[in-house]
C-alpha positions as CSV (number, residue, x, y, z in Angstrom):
1,M,14.2,-19.6,-9.4
2,S,14.9,-17.1,-12.2
3,Q,14.6,-18.0,-15.7
4,A,17.4,-17.4,-18.3
5,V,16.6,-15.2,-21.3
6,R,16.1,-17.5,-24.2
7,P,18.5,-16.6,-27.1
8,T,15.5,-16.2,-29.5
9,S,14.0,-13.4,-27.3
10,R,17.2,-11.2,-27.3
11,P,16.3,-9.3,-30.6
12,L,12.9,-8.5,-29.2
13,V,14.4,-7.3,-25.8
14,A,16.8,-5.3,-27.8
15,A,14.1,-3.6,-30.0
16,V,11.9,-2.9,-26.9
17,A,14.9,-1.3,-25.2
18,L,15.9,0.7,-28.2
19,L,12.2,2.1,-28.6
20,A,12.1,2.9,-24.9
21,L,15.4,4.8,-25.2
22,A,14.5,6.8,-28.3
23,P,12.4,9.5,-26.4
24,L,15.3,9.9,-23.9
25,A,17.8,10.3,-26.6
26,Y,15.6,13.1,-28.2
27,L,15.0,14.7,-24.9
28,L,18.7,14.9,-24.4
29,L,19.5,16.3,-27.9
30,S,16.9,18.9,-27.2
31,L,18.3,20.0,-23.7
32,T,21.9,20.1,-24.9
33,G,21.0,22.3,-27.9
34,L,22.2,19.8,-30.4
35,S,20.2,18.9,-33.5
36,I,20.4,16.1,-36.0
37,T,19.9,15.8,-39.7
38,V,17.3,13.4,-40.6
39,P,18.6,10.9,-43.1
40,G,16.7,10.0,-46.2
41,V,15.7,13.5,-47.3
42,E,16.9,13.9,-50.9
43,R,17.3,17.0,-53.0
44,T,14.9,15.7,-55.6
45,R,11.9,15.5,-53.3
46,P,9.6,18.4,-53.8
47,A,8.3,20.2,-50.7
48,P,4.5,19.7,-50.4
49,D,2.5,23.0,-51.0
50,F,0.4,24.6,-48.3
51,T,-1.4,27.8,-47.5
52,A,-1.5,28.9,-43.9
53,P,-2.9,32.0,-42.2
54,G,-0.2,34.3,-40.9
55,L,0.0,35.5,-37.4
56,N,0.3,39.1,-39.0
57,G,-2.8,38.6,-41.0
58,A,-1.1,37.8,-44.3
59,S,-1.5,34.2,-45.6
60,V,1.5,32.3,-46.8
61,R,1.4,29.9,-49.8
62,L,4.6,27.9,-50.1
63,A,4.3,27.7,-54.0
64,D,4.3,31.5,-54.1
65,L,7.9,31.4,-52.6
66,R,9.4,29.2,-55.3
67,G,12.5,30.8,-56.7
68,R,13.7,31.8,-53.2
69,P,15.4,29.6,-50.7
70,V,13.0,28.9,-47.7
71,V,13.6,27.9,-44.1
72,L,10.5,26.5,-42.4
73,N,10.8,26.2,-38.6
74,F,8.2,24.3,-36.7
75,W,7.7,25.7,-33.2
76,A,5.5,26.2,-30.1
77,S,5.7,28.8,-27.5
78,W,5.8,26.0,-24.7
79,C,8.7,24.4,-26.1
80,P,12.0,25.5,-24.4
81,P,14.3,24.4,-27.3
82,C,12.0,26.4,-29.7
83,R,12.1,29.5,-27.4
84,A,16.0,29.2,-27.3
85,E,16.4,29.0,-31.0
86,M,14.1,31.8,-32.1
87,P,16.5,34.6,-31.5
88,E,19.1,32.6,-33.4
89,F,16.8,32.3,-36.4
90,E,16.0,36.1,-36.3
91,R,19.8,37.0,-36.3
92,V,20.3,34.6,-39.3
93,W,17.3,35.9,-41.1
94,Q,18.4,39.5,-40.7
95,T,21.8,38.6,-42.1
96,Y,20.4,36.8,-45.2
97,R,17.0,38.4,-46.0
98,D,18.5,40.9,-48.5
99,Q,19.8,37.8,-50.4
100,G,16.4,36.6,-51.0
101,V,16.1,33.9,-48.2
102,I,12.7,33.6,-46.7
103,F,12.1,32.3,-43.1
104,V,8.6,31.1,-42.1
105,G,7.9,30.1,-38.7
106,V,5.0,27.4,-38.4
107,N,3.4,27.5,-35.0
108,T,1.9,24.1,-34.3
109,S,-0.1,24.3,-31.1
110,D,-0.6,27.7,-29.6
111,R,-3.7,29.9,-29.9
112,G,-2.9,32.8,-32.1
113,D,-2.8,35.3,-29.2
114,K,-0.3,33.2,-27.2
115,A,1.9,32.6,-30.3
116,Q,1.6,36.4,-31.2
117,S,2.6,37.4,-27.6
118,F,5.7,35.1,-27.8
119,L,6.8,36.6,-31.1
120,L,6.5,40.1,-29.7
121,E,8.3,39.2,-26.6
122,S,11.2,37.5,-28.6
123,K,11.2,40.3,-31.2
124,V,10.9,37.8,-34.0
125,S,10.1,39.9,-37.2
126,Y,10.1,37.2,-40.0
127,Q,6.8,35.7,-41.2
128,N,5.0,33.2,-39.0
129,V,1.9,31.1,-39.7
130,V,-0.5,29.1,-37.7
131,D,-0.9,25.2,-38.4
132,A,-4.0,24.7,-36.2
133,T,-4.7,21.3,-37.6
134,N,-1.1,20.0,-37.7
135,D,-1.7,19.3,-41.3
136,I,1.5,21.1,-42.3
137,A,3.5,19.5,-39.7
138,V,2.4,16.1,-40.8
139,M,3.3,17.0,-44.5
140,F,6.9,17.8,-43.4
141,A,7.2,14.9,-40.8
142,A,7.6,17.5,-38.0
143,T,6.7,15.1,-35.3
144,S,9.1,16.6,-32.8
145,L,9.6,20.3,-31.9
146,P,11.6,22.2,-33.0
147,T,11.9,20.7,-36.5
148,T,13.5,22.9,-39.3
149,V,13.1,22.1,-43.1
150,F,15.4,23.7,-45.6
151,I,14.0,24.2,-49.1
152,D,15.9,25.2,-52.2
153,R,14.9,27.7,-54.9
154,E,13.4,24.9,-57.0
155,G,11.0,24.0,-54.1
156,R,12.8,20.9,-53.1
157,I,13.7,19.8,-49.6
158,V,17.4,19.9,-49.0
159,S,17.5,18.9,-45.4
160,R,15.5,18.6,-42.3
161,R,16.8,19.0,-38.9
162,V,15.2,18.0,-35.5
163,G,16.1,19.8,-32.4
164,A,17.3,23.3,-31.5
165,M,19.8,24.9,-34.0
166,S,22.5,27.6,-33.2
167,A,22.9,30.6,-35.5
168,Q,26.0,28.9,-36.9
169,Q,24.1,25.8,-37.8
170,V,21.3,27.7,-39.5
171,A,23.7,30.0,-41.3
172,T,25.6,27.0,-42.7
173,Q,22.4,25.5,-44.0
174,V,21.2,28.9,-45.5
175,E,24.7,29.2,-47.2
176,D,24.1,25.8,-48.7
177,L,20.6,27.0,-50.1
178,L,22.3,30.1,-51.6
179,R,24.9,28.0,-53.6
């Protein structure tokens, strides 16, 4: 004999099903190249400061970049959506760098030599840093890769996107930062 689901357990079943499907939804977003804007990020929230070693040897301190729009992109070389979007970011950076926009890639899990090899292979020329302890990723809630955070001239987080972004999507966000 099968037992009927009691009405009081339906919300619990729905919650469990939703939690089980969330990773699948993220995977589908990543594989299709779509990205989502994460709600709840407000223009008044200041970006947390950090200092990180650069893959080219020069450290980056976020507070030193205040006064210029900043695009932080959290990535890893083993992440297919990250690999796919890196040339897109490079194209947008080449277009807007003379307008003062700073792009900083934040590598979250590769050893320096693997990350450096990937950057050379993909011809990425904007600054990249290493987040060996994932402290920076935690500060910016970059729990999935890729995650991109857009910071205005005043050092406030404007938006945070999860998933691979096209050059057009990045350019639209950068245009917003320049207004």
